C-alpha positions, 0 to 999 in steps of 0.5 A: 854368589854376590853380584860382584861374582857375576857379569850383571851390572853393578848398581851405584851402591855396589861400586865401592872403589874410590881413587886409592882402591883403583890406584892400588889395585892396578899398581898391584896388578902391574907389579908383574915380574914380566914388567922387569922382563919388558925392560930387560928385553930391550935394555942391552939393545939400546943401552941405559939412557935410551932405555930410560927415555923410551920406557918413560915416554912409551909407557906414559903414551901407551897406558893412556889408551888403557885408561881411555878404554877403562871408562866404559865399565866405570861408567856403566858398571859392566864387565869389559866383555859385556861392554864390547857387545854394542860394538861387535854384537852379543856373540861377537864379543866372544872373540874378546873372551878368547883373546882374554883367556889366551893372554891369561894363559900366557901371563899366568904361565910365565909368572908361575915359571918365574915363581918356581925359579925364585922359590927353588933358589930360596929353598936352596939358600935356606937348606944348604943347597937342597934340591930334588927332582921336580922341585921347580915344577912343584914350586911353580904350580903351588906358588904361581897357580894354586895359591892365587887360585885359592885366593880368587876363589874365596872372593874377587874382592880379595884382590883389592885387599891383597894389593893394599898389603903387597904393593907398598912392600913391592915398591920398597923392594924395587927402591932397594934394588935401585939403591943396590945398583947405585951404591953396590958398585954396579952403577958404572956398568949400568950406565956405560954398557954399550948398546949391542944393536939387537933392538931399535927405538921403534922395536922397543916402543912396540914391546912397550905398547903391546905389553901395555895394551895387553891390559885391555881385556882385563880393565872392565873386570875391575873398573866396574867397581869404580865409583866414577869415571874420573876415578876409573881413568886416573886410578888406572893410569897412575896405578899402571904407570907408576909400577909399570915404568918403575919395574921396567926401568929397574929390570933394564938396569939389572939386566945391564948390570948382570946380562940376565933377563930372568928376575930370579937369576939377576936377583941372585947374581946381584946378591940381593938376599933371600928377601928379594926372592921372597918378594918375587914370589909375593909379586907373582901371587898378587899379579896372578890373583888379578889375572885369574879374576879377570879371566874368570869374569870373561868366561862368565860373560859367555856362560853366566850360569856357570859356577864362579869358583869352577870357572876360576879352576877352568881358567887356571889349569891350562896355564900350567903348560907354560911352566914347562916352557924352555925359554922365558924370553921366547914365550914373552915375545910370542905373547906380545905378538899375540896381543899386538895382532889379535887385540890391537885392531879389535880394541881399536874398533871398540874405542872408535865405536864407543867414543866417536860413534856412540858418544859414550852412550850404550843400552845396558839392558840390550847388552844382556839381551841376545835378541836386543839392539846389539844382535846385528847378523846372528849376534855379530857385527860383520862390519866391525870384524871386517875393519878389524881384519884389515887392521890385522893385515896392516899389523902382519905387513908391518910386524909379521917379521917379528914372528920369525916366519918367512911367510909373514915377513915383508921387507917393505913392511919391515922398513916402514916398521922402523918409523911406525911400529906395528900395533899402534898403526893397526889400531889407528887404521882399523878404527878410522876405517870403521868410523868411515864405513859405519857412518855410511853403512849404518845410516842406511841399513837395518842393523842399528845406527849410532844416534844416541838418546839421553839417559843415565849410567848405572844399569838404566836404559842408556844410549839405545842404538836407533834403528833406521 
């Protein structure tokens, strides 16, 4: 097993990824068919021009947070979950692993279901309508789960090579869809279909922002390979933005043209040909390979002695449950609520801690020492979690109504949501609260302070919290 298949910090010599490698990696990771679904989810509610404006501006803003977060791992060569230990404690970072695995199950399951639908249509078109009992399930499991699992079990680095091959093909496919929509008699319908009022600008922004920050748990698994922080930042930002915006806009356009949100269905309805459905399958394999690699590294951060390839299997199997989901849109919405509520405030605290309190200085060795500087109280920074809970309460007040549960619906919060959304305010409030409380609390406690010491990145002892 190589160092890249463990959660040990990577030395400078082991960080092989330049700008183009990181760019293609994240472009490949973000050729998610769910990006199509994200644009589709609010296109009918807003209409074409508002959909275009909110997609471009919303993603450019939201993905800046992802690129900002990615710098921790790029600087120190450590996995995302390990990099959270200075903030939440050696054991407190396990919460991030739980979020990662939960998000992973949902995304992989949704993508596998899309691959199953596309594969079924491919076979029917090639074999004169051939179908059999359980064909969708078989295709979804084999193409959407088993094939990516085999690739990532072979090597985590395989995701880099796969992206370089598939992303140009997928981008060419999306360009073809745009040409088809513009020249195939659909453009007038795309641009003139009126808004049905089912979504507001702010609800669309919430979808975009929550969808974008769902990348938080994955960033460090791959950006630890970046040669420099600047490469990690810009490669991540541009890679995610180019494909994210393009796929969301095209998905929204296709939905306006057909009324369908499932890419397999609107591809077929737009008569894009078998090539389009094959491309959907290729995109699924690429994206799921990235997701499984990140999920596996998250589990290894908690159980570093476990075998990498068996962990890949463990992180994959539960995703098969979502293959049997009855509503793609419903599962998509639930997953975004999960991200906004459970991930937003958590990473809001982490960003504040790393950039504003620790000034980007952490002790890499202490991140691997259960009795080291980041042990806090039983391995958990209770102050950080307390501020996170406040942020979660803010999210529930503002966005609880999105769940459809009366218990979590507050009319006052729903009214405020129209101007603020839910996930971004919950991150800001949890982060600001932590900054204020930590500045006072850690200056007088024995849990560790934030006075940085000089040092170098890349596995050396850097930024040790000073006990006061």
